N, C-alpha and C positions, 0 to 999 in steps of 0.2 A: 504493500500500500504506500509505503514511504517513497519507493522508487517511482511509482505512478504519479505521486504528488509532485516530485521534483521535475519529472518530464512535463507535466502540465504547466508548472510555473515557467519552465524553460520555453515552452511554446508562447506563453503570454508575454514574457519580458523580451523575447526575441523580436517582437514587433516594435516599431516605433510607437510613441505615444499616440500618434494619429491612427493607429490600427487597433485601438482598444475596443472598438465596437465593430460589429460585422458590416455596418453600412454607414457611410459618412460623407459621400461625395469624393472628389479627387483627394487622394492622400497627400499629406504634407511631408515631402522628402527634401533632400538637399539639391534637387535638380534646378532650383531657382538660381543657384550660384553659377550655372553654366549658361549665362546670358538668357535666362528664362523667367524673369520676375513676373511676367504676365500670368504664369500658372497660378500664382498666389494672389496677385493684386490686380483686379480689373482696371484700376486707374493707370496701369502701366501700358495699356493697349495704345499703340501709336505714339508713345512718348519719344521714341528714337527717330533718327533722321532717315531710317530705312523701313520698308515693309519687311516683316520677318516671318519665316516659316520654320517651325521647329518640330522634330520628331524625336521621341525618346523611347527607349526600351530598357526595362529594369527586370532583373531576375535574382532570386535568392535561393540558396541551398541547391546548387547543382547536384543532380543525382537523386533528388527526392521527388517522388510523384506529387503533383498538386502543390508544388512550392509556390510561394507568393510571387506574382509577376504583374507588371504594369506596363502598358503602352499608351503614349499620348501623341497627339498631333495638334498643332496650334498654328494660327495665323493672326497677326495684328499689324495695323498700319493706319496712317492718316488718310482722311478723305480729301484727296487733292491737296490744296494749299490752305485748307481751313484748319482751325484749332480742334476740330472734332476727329474722332478716330473710331474704328470698329475692330472687332476681333472675333475669333471663333476657335473653339477647341472641342476635341472629342477624346475620350479615353476608355480603356478596357482594363479592369482591375480584377484579378482573380486571387483568392486566398483560400486554398482548400476547397471546402464545400460551398463557400460564399463567393459570389462574383457580382460585379456591378459594371454597367456600361452607361456612360453619360455623354451629353453634348450641350455646350453652352454658346450663346451669342453675347457679345459685349458691345456696349457703347461707352466711349470715354470722351472727355472734354478737357482741354488744357488751356489754362489762363496765364498769360504772361504779365508779370508785375514790373519788370525791369524797364528802365527809361530808353534802352536801346535794344537791338536785336542780338548783341553778342554777350551780354551779361545774363547768366542763367538764374532766373528767379521765377519759378513756375509752380503753380498749384494745379493739380489734376484730380479729377474724380471719375469713377467708372462704375458701371452697373452691369453685371452678368446675370442672365436668366437662362434656364435650361431644364432639361429632363434627365432623370437618372432612373435606370431600371435595375432593381435589386433582385438577385436570385439566391435561393438556398436549396441545394439539392440534398434531399433526405432519402433518396431511393436506396442508397447503400448504407444507411444508418442501421445499427442493430435493432431488431424488432423487439416488441414486448414493453416498450416504454409508452405510456398513454400520451405523453407530450409530443411524441414523434409521429407525424402523419404518414411518413414513408412516401411522400410525393415531392415534386419540385415546386417550391413556392416561388412566386414572382409578383412584384409590385412595381409600378412606375409612378414616380412623383415629380412634381415641379418644385424648383427652388431658385433662390436668387442670392447673389453675392454683391456686396457693396464695398468700395475701397476708395481711399484718398492717398495721394502722394504729393510730396513737396520737394522741389530741388532748388537749392540756393548755392550757386557756384559749385564747389566740390562736395557739398553736404547733401544728403537726401534722407527722407523719412517716409515711411509707408504705414498705413493702418488699413485693416479690412475686417469685415464681419462676413463669415462664410456660412452658407446654409441657414439663412435667416428664418425661413419658414419651417414649421413643424411638419415632419413626415412620419407616417407609420411604418413604411417600408414593409419588410417581410417578417418582422418580429412577432412574437406570439402575444398580441395584445390581450386576448381573452384569458390567458394564463397569468396576466400581470407581469410579463417580462418585457414590456415595451420600452424602447428608447426612441421617443419621437422627437426629441430635441437634439439635433446634430450640430447646433450652432458652435462655431469656433471663432475666437477673436485672435487676430494676428497684428503684430507691430514690428517694424524693422527700422533701424537707423544705421547710417554708414558715412564714411568720409574717405575721399581719395587724396592721398598725399603724393606730391611730386611736382616739379616745375613743368610748365607747359612745353618747354623745349627739350626736356629729358626723355630718353627712351624707356625709363623705368617709372612705374607708379605703384603705389601700395594702398590697398583698400581693406581696412578693418571694418567689420560690420557685426551687427547683433540682431537676432530675431527672438521674439518670445511669443508663445502660443498658449491659449487656454481654452479648454473645452467647457462649455457652459453647463452641460448636464452632469458630467462626472467630476468637474472641478480639477481635472488633470492639467498640469502645466509643465511645459518644457521650454528650453532655450537653446539657441545655436550661437556660438561664438566663432566668428569666421575671420580668416585672413586670406586675401587674394593679391597676387603680384602680377603686374602686366609688364610685358617687354615688347616694344616696337621693333620688328625685324624687317629686313629688306624685302622678304617675301610676304609679310603680313603681320599679324599680331599673335603673340604667344602669351598664355596666362596659365597660372597654376595656383593652388592654394590648399588650405586645410580648414575643415569645419569640425567643431566639437559640439555634439548634442548631449544634453543631460536632462533627465526628467527630475522634477522636484518632488515626485511621488514615488514611494518605495514599494517593492513587492517582496513578500516573505517566501522563504523556502527552508527545507531541512537539509542538513549536511551530515547527520549522524551524531553531532554533538549538541544539537538543539535547533531552535528556530532562528534563522538568520534573515537579514533584510538587505536588499540591494536596490539601487536606483539606476535605471537604464542610462547607459552612456554609449555614444557612438563616436568613432573617429572616421572622418571622411576626407581622404585626399582626392583632389581632382586636378585635371589638366585639360587644356583646350587650345585650339589653334584656329585662326581665321585667315583664309587665303582667298583673294578674288571673290569675296562675298559668300564663300562657302565656309561653314563652321563644323568642326568635329570636336567632341569632348568625351572624356571617359571619367567616370566616378566610381569609387569603391568605398563602401561603408562597412566598417568592422565594429562589431559590438564588443566592448571591453567590460565584461561582467563575470562573476563567478559561475553563474548558471547560464549556459548558452548552448546552442547546437554546435557540433564540432566544425561544421563548415557553414556558419551562419552569416557569411558576408553577402552584401548586395553588390552586384555589378550593374552598371548603367552606362549606356552609350547614347549620346545626343548628336543628332545631325541637324544642320541648319543651312538656310539659304536666305540671303538678303537681296532685295531688288527694289527698284524705284528709289534709289538713294539720292538724297539731296546733299549739298555741300555742308560740311560741319560748320555751324555758325556760332557756337558758344565758345568763348575763351575760358575754358576750365578743364580740369581733369574729371570728366564726367562721362565715362564710356557708355553708360546706359542710355544717355540721351543724345550724344554726339555721334 
């Protein structure tokens, strides 16, 4: 029984804090650091000087059947020369017997406060709305439990995300509320097991250091997220380094994620507690409007799967680019 308990806890804490519930909308991983802030903040749609297409593929626990995996595709860009922008994203997320597929459309608007067109002082807001289909496959569950119907449950829900961003020269800040509306999903409401509040609050701040004429720049940033229903909280502390090369741009960095909530387990000497923590190195390159990035997330805890790392690849293409107009170290908007 003790072994089973340890295995179950290992399953729970091997997920990021955003995976604590079976259904939640797009999971919150570290892929935003690979030039993909739009996945988290609708206000980042069209904020850059290029239209952007991004594809990501994420896989955990190679060699395990039904291991967690995620695929996303997104587009965002300005509407002509106006301050308005649009975006769209779709994703497929599978985690064992649970899966979800979603698609969102985004509208964003960007307001300039600077007295000229080269000083970055911009407030942005964005709204995403979309549909998510949740599935729970109980057909291979053990029989005999009255709570298990032995069928594939499915539900489709509508939800919205709201976000704000502010850029001032080399500084930026973002806030967002994800999954604002309540959804019943595929949970067992009639048995009192419902999680209909999937709301998550996010906030990020960062600053890019380096002179405008230098080939090097450095970007520390910080993200914090809190789930409204479960009161779970985690943070990311990040460092990203940019290098301008003759062939394009090269960047790399490290992200550290830590949960502020602990999980208990037994190790033979008694009940222990650990807080989830991930180390995520990443590297990327951009050449002739094409982008490639690789991310690896490793969980550093006492109770983990032996091969519990996440591998992720991001592919991107920029088009319709305008001339860089801001005199700042601000790669996300220039």
